[in-house]
VEXVO-974852 format. One record per residue (C-alpha): x, y, z. Coordinates in Angstrom, 1 decimal, padded with zeros to 4 digits. Layout:
N
X/Y/Z
X/Y/Z $
...
END
This chain:
324
X/Y/Z
016.8/-123.5/093.5 $
015.6/-121.6/090.5 $
014.9/-124.9/088.7 $
012.8/-126.1/091.6 $
010.8/-122.9/091.6 $
010.3/-123.1/087.8 $
009.1/-126.7/088.2 $
006.7/-125.7/091.0 $
005.2/-122.9/088.9 $
004.8/-125.1/085.9 $
003.2/-127.9/088.0 $
000.8/-125.3/089.5 $
-000.2/-124.1/086.0 $
-000.9/-127.7/084.9 $
-003.0/-128.3/088.0 $
-005.0/-125.1/087.3 $
-005.5/-125.9/083.6 $
-006.4/-129.5/084.3 $
-009.9/-128.3/085.4 $
-010.7/-126.9/082.0 $
-013.1/-129.3/080.3 $
-014.1/-129.0/076.6 $
-017.2/-131.0/075.8 $
-019.2/-131.5/072.6 $
-022.7/-132.7/071.6 $
-023.5/-134.2/068.3 $
-027.1/-134.1/067.1 $
-029.2/-136.4/064.9 $
-030.1/-136.3/061.2 $
-029.5/-139.6/059.4 $
-027.1/-139.3/056.5 $
-026.7/-135.6/057.3 $
-024.5/-136.7/060.1 $
-021.7/-136.7/057.4 $
-022.1/-132.9/057.5 $
-021.1/-132.9/061.2 $
-018.2/-135.2/060.5 $
-016.9/-132.8/057.8 $
-017.4/-129.8/060.1 $
-015.6/-131.5/063.0 $
-012.6/-132.2/060.7 $
-012.4/-128.5/060.0 $
-012.5/-127.7/063.7 $
-009.7/-130.0/064.3 $
-007.6/-128.5/061.5 $
-008.2/-124.8/062.3 $
-008.6/-124.5/066.0 $
-005.9/-124.9/068.6 $
-005.5/-128.2/070.3 $
-006.5/-126.7/073.6 $
-009.9/-125.8/072.2 $
-010.8/-129.2/070.7 $
-009.3/-131.7/073.2 $
-012.8/-132.8/074.2 $
-012.9/-134.6/077.5 $
-016.6/-135.6/077.0 $
-018.9/-136.2/074.0 $
-022.7/-136.7/074.0 $
-024.6/-138.1/071.0 $
-028.1/-138.4/069.8 $
-029.3/-140.6/066.9 $
-026.6/-140.4/064.2 $
-024.8/-138.1/066.5 $
-024.3/-141.2/068.8 $
-022.5/-142.9/065.9 $
-020.2/-139.8/065.4 $
-019.7/-139.9/069.2 $
-018.7/-143.5/069.1 $
-016.2/-142.6/066.3 $
-014.7/-139.8/068.3 $
-014.6/-141.9/071.5 $
-012.5/-144.6/069.8 $
-009.6/-142.3/070.5 $
-008.5/-140.7/073.8 $
-008.5/-136.9/074.5 $
-005.8/-135.1/072.6 $
-006.1/-137.5/069.7 $
-008.7/-135.5/067.9 $
-007.0/-135.5/064.5 $
-006.8/-139.3/064.5 $
-010.4/-139.4/065.7 $
-011.5/-137.1/063.0 $
-009.8/-139.0/060.3 $
-011.3/-142.2/061.6 $
-014.8/-140.6/061.6 $
-014.4/-139.6/058.0 $
-013.1/-143.0/056.9 $
-016.1/-144.7/058.5 $
-018.5/-142.4/056.6 $
-016.6/-143.1/053.4 $
-017.0/-146.8/053.9 $
-020.8/-146.3/053.5 $
-021.9/-147.0/050.0 $
-025.6/-146.8/049.6 $
-028.6/-147.4/051.9 $
-027.8/-151.1/051.9 $
-024.8/-150.2/054.2 $
-027.3/-149.0/056.8 $
-030.7/-150.5/056.3 $
-032.7/-152.9/054.1 $
-036.2/-153.9/053.4 $
-037.7/-156.8/055.2 $
-038.7/-160.0/053.4 $
-042.1/-158.9/052.1 $
-041.0/-155.3/051.6 $
-042.4/-152.2/053.2 $
-045.8/-153.8/053.7 $
-044.2/-156.4/055.9 $
-042.4/-153.7/057.8 $
-045.6/-151.9/058.4 $
-047.7/-154.9/059.5 $
-045.3/-157.3/061.1 $
-042.3/-155.3/062.4 $
-041.7/-152.2/064.6 $
-040.2/-150.3/061.7 $
-040.4/-150.1/057.9 $
-036.8/-151.1/057.5 $
-034.4/-153.6/059.1 $
-031.1/-152.0/060.4 $
-029.1/-155.2/060.5 $
-026.5/-153.7/058.0 $
-026.0/-150.8/060.4 $
-025.3/-153.2/063.3 $
-022.8/-155.0/061.1 $
-021.1/-151.7/060.3 $
-020.8/-150.8/064.0 $
-019.4/-154.2/064.9 $
-016.8/-153.8/062.2 $
-015.8/-150.2/062.9 $
-016.3/-149.7/066.6 $
-013.8/-152.1/068.0 $
-012.7/-150.5/071.3 $
-014.7/-149.3/074.3 $
-014.8/-145.6/074.6 $
-011.5/-144.0/075.3 $
-013.0/-140.7/076.7 $
-016.2/-139.8/078.5 $
-019.1/-140.6/076.2 $
-022.9/-140.6/076.6 $
-025.4/-141.9/074.0 $
-029.0/-140.8/074.4 $
-032.0/-143.0/073.7 $
-035.6/-143.4/074.7 $
-037.0/-146.5/076.4 $
-040.5/-146.9/074.9 $
-042.2/-148.8/077.7 $
-041.6/-146.1/080.3 $
-041.2/-143.2/077.9 $
-038.0/-142.2/079.7 $
-034.8/-140.8/078.3 $
-031.7/-142.8/079.1 $
-028.0/-142.5/078.4 $
-025.4/-145.2/078.1 $
-021.8/-144.3/078.7 $
-018.2/-145.4/078.5 $
-018.6/-147.7/081.6 $
-020.5/-150.3/079.6 $
-019.0/-153.1/077.6 $
-018.0/-152.8/073.9 $
-021.0/-154.9/072.9 $
-023.3/-152.7/075.0 $
-021.9/-149.5/073.5 $
-022.5/-150.8/070.0 $
-026.0/-151.8/070.9 $
-026.6/-148.4/072.6 $
-025.6/-146.8/069.3 $
-028.2/-148.9/067.6 $
-030.9/-147.8/070.1 $
-030.0/-144.2/069.9 $
-030.3/-144.2/066.1 $
-033.5/-146.3/065.7 $
-035.7/-143.6/064.1 $
-039.3/-144.3/065.0 $
-041.5/-145.6/062.2 $
-038.6/-145.9/059.7 $
-036.2/-148.2/061.7 $
-037.1/-151.1/064.0 $
-037.0/-150.7/067.8 $
-034.2/-152.3/069.7 $
-034.6/-154.8/072.5 $
-031.7/-154.1/074.9 $
-030.8/-154.3/078.5 $
-034.3/-155.3/079.6 $
-036.1/-152.5/077.6 $
-037.3/-151.5/074.2 $
-035.5/-148.5/072.8 $
-035.8/-146.0/069.9 $
-034.1/-142.9/068.7 $
-032.9/-140.4/071.3 $
-034.1/-137.7/069.0 $
-037.6/-138.4/070.2 $
-036.6/-136.6/073.4 $
-033.6/-134.4/072.4 $
-032.2/-133.0/069.1 $
-028.8/-132.7/070.8 $
-028.0/-133.3/074.4 $
-026.4/-130.1/075.9 $
-027.2/-130.9/079.5 $
-025.5/-134.3/079.6 $
-022.5/-132.9/077.7 $
-022.0/-130.3/080.4 $
-022.7/-132.6/083.3 $
-020.1/-135.0/082.2 $
-017.5/-132.2/082.7 $
-019.0/-131.1/086.1 $
-018.9/-134.6/087.5 $
-015.1/-134.5/087.0 $
-014.7/-131.5/089.3 $
-014.7/-128.7/086.8 $
-016.5/-125.5/087.8 $
-019.1/-124.1/085.4 $
-016.8/-121.4/084.1 $
-014.2/-124.0/083.3 $
-016.6/-125.9/080.9 $
-016.6/-125.1/077.2 $
-019.5/-126.5/075.1 $
-019.7/-126.9/071.3 $
-022.7/-128.3/069.5 $
-022.8/-130.0/066.1 $
-026.3/-130.0/064.6 $
-027.5/-131.5/061.3 $
-030.7/-129.4/061.3 $
-030.8/-126.3/059.2 $
-032.5/-123.1/060.3 $
-033.4/-122.3/056.7 $
-036.1/-124.7/055.5 $
-036.7/-124.8/051.7 $
-038.8/-126.9/049.4 $
-042.5/-127.0/048.7 $
-044.2/-129.0/051.5 $
-047.3/-129.4/049.3 $
-045.2/-131.6/046.9 $
-043.6/-133.7/049.6 $
-044.2/-137.5/049.7 $
-044.6/-139.5/052.9 $
-040.9/-140.1/053.6 $
-040.1/-136.5/052.9 $
-042.8/-135.3/055.3 $
-041.4/-137.7/058.0 $
-037.9/-136.3/057.5 $
-039.1/-132.7/057.6 $
-041.1/-133.3/060.8 $
-038.0/-134.9/062.5 $
-035.9/-131.9/061.4 $
-038.3/-129.4/062.9 $
-038.8/-131.4/066.0 $
-035.1/-132.2/066.4 $
-034.1/-128.5/066.2 $
-036.9/-127.4/068.6 $
-036.0/-130.1/071.2 $
-032.3/-129.4/070.8 $
-032.7/-125.8/071.7 $
-035.0/-126.8/074.5 $
-032.1/-128.8/075.9 $
-029.9/-125.8/075.4 $
-032.3/-123.5/077.3 $
-032.5/-126.0/080.2 $
-028.7/-126.1/080.2 $
-028.4/-122.3/080.3 $
-030.9/-122.0/083.1 $
-029.2/-124.7/085.2 $
-025.6/-123.8/084.3 $
-025.5/-120.1/083.4 $
-021.7/-119.8/083.9 $
-020.7/-122.4/081.3 $
-018.9/-121.1/078.2 $
-021.4/-121.7/075.4 $
-019.0/-121.5/072.5 $
-019.7/-122.8/069.0 $
-023.0/-123.9/067.4 $
-022.2/-125.7/064.1 $
-025.1/-126.3/061.7 $
-025.8/-126.3/058.0 $
-025.9/-122.7/056.8 $
-028.3/-123.6/054.1 $
-030.9/-126.4/053.8 $
-028.9/-129.6/052.9 $
-029.7/-131.2/049.6 $
-031.1/-134.7/049.1 $
-032.5/-136.9/051.8 $
-031.5/-137.9/055.3 $
-031.9/-141.5/054.1 $
-029.7/-141.1/051.1 $
-026.4/-142.9/052.0 $
-025.0/-142.8/048.4 $
-021.2/-142.5/048.6 $
-021.1/-139.4/046.3 $
-023.8/-137.7/048.4 $
-021.9/-138.5/051.6 $
-018.8/-136.9/050.3 $
-020.8/-133.8/049.2 $
-022.2/-133.5/052.7 $
-018.7/-133.8/054.2 $
-017.5/-131.0/051.9 $
-020.5/-128.8/052.8 $
-019.9/-129.4/056.5 $
-016.2/-128.4/056.2 $
-017.1/-125.1/054.4 $
-019.8/-124.3/056.8 $
-017.4/-124.8/059.8 $
-014.9/-122.5/058.2 $
-017.5/-119.7/058.0 $
-018.7/-120.3/061.5 $
-015.2/-120.3/063.0 $
-014.3/-117.1/061.1 $
-017.2/-115.3/062.8 $
-016.2/-116.4/066.3 $
-018.2/-118.0/069.1 $
-021.9/-118.1/068.2 $
-023.7/-120.4/070.5 $
-025.1/-117.7/072.8 $
-026.3/-115.8/069.8 $
-027.9/-119.0/068.3 $
-029.8/-119.5/071.6 $
-031.2/-116.0/071.5 $
-032.3/-116.3/067.8 $
-034.0/-119.7/068.4 $
-036.2/-118.9/071.3 $
-039.7/-120.3/070.8 $
-042.0/-117.9/069.0 $
-045.8/-118.2/068.6 $
-047.4/-116.3/065.7 $
-051.1/-115.6/066.0 $
-053.1/-115.0/062.9 $
END
C-alpha cells in the first residue's frame, strides 16, 4: 500500500514538472556566433540539468546555425549538443569555409549577383554537419524579400528544408546572396529580429505550458559596449557596425513585445559579450574562432555568478532618444 502511494506521489510530481518548459533564443552576428557557442558550453557545465534541458530553441542568422546544432540532439542531451556545436565551429578554418568571391570578384557580386559573396561553402558545411532532422522544437527565423514578411521554419520540415532554412536565415543582406527557397526569396532573419524571444516563448506555450512555467534564456552576439573610431572604419566595418546596432535594437524590441504579451514568463538569463568583441564578424580564422569561444565561456561564468539578469537587461535597454 505504501509503495502504491509513493508511486502515485512520484507520478503526480512528474506530471506537474512536465509542464515546465525551458526555451532559448540564439541571435545573429556572423563569426561572433562562436561566442554564443562558448557561452552555451559554460551554461551546460555550470547550471543544473533542470535549467538547461531546453524544450525549444529559436535562431536568427548565425543563431539559426547554433540552433540547428543544438537541435541535432533531443532534450536532456545538452552536453552532447554543446560538444557538437563546439566541434562544428572548430571545423571552420577561414572564410573559405563559409563564403567565397564570385568569379569576377566583388565587382561581379555587386553587379551580377544578389550579394557580394557566394555562400556555397556554408551550404556544404551544413550538409556535412547537420545530418538529422531536429530532435527538439526548433524555429529558424528569416525574411521573405518579395513580401517583406518574417517567417519561421521548424522541426516539421524535412532535413533538406531545415538546412536550406538555415541558409536563408543567415543570408546577410548585401554581403551574402539571397536564397531561393520554398517559392520565395529569403534573406537574413536579422533584418527583422536580432533574436526571436516571442517565438521561443510561443513554442513552449503551444505545448500546454502556462506562462509562469516558461523559462527564457537569450544568447546574443551584440555587445552593449561599442568601441573603435567610426571615422576610421571602412565599408565592411560600417556594415558590420550597422548590423550590430540594428540587431541589438530589434532584439530588444522583440523582448519588449514578448514582455507585453507574456508578462508572467520567467525571463531568466541574457548572455552577451561583456566587452566589444575583437576582430570582425566575417573573420572565420580558426585561431579567432577559438578566442571567441573562450571569451564566451568567461563571459557566461560572470553572468551566471551574478544571477538572473534578463529583466534587468530589458530595463537598461529601453529605447532612449537624446535631443541636442
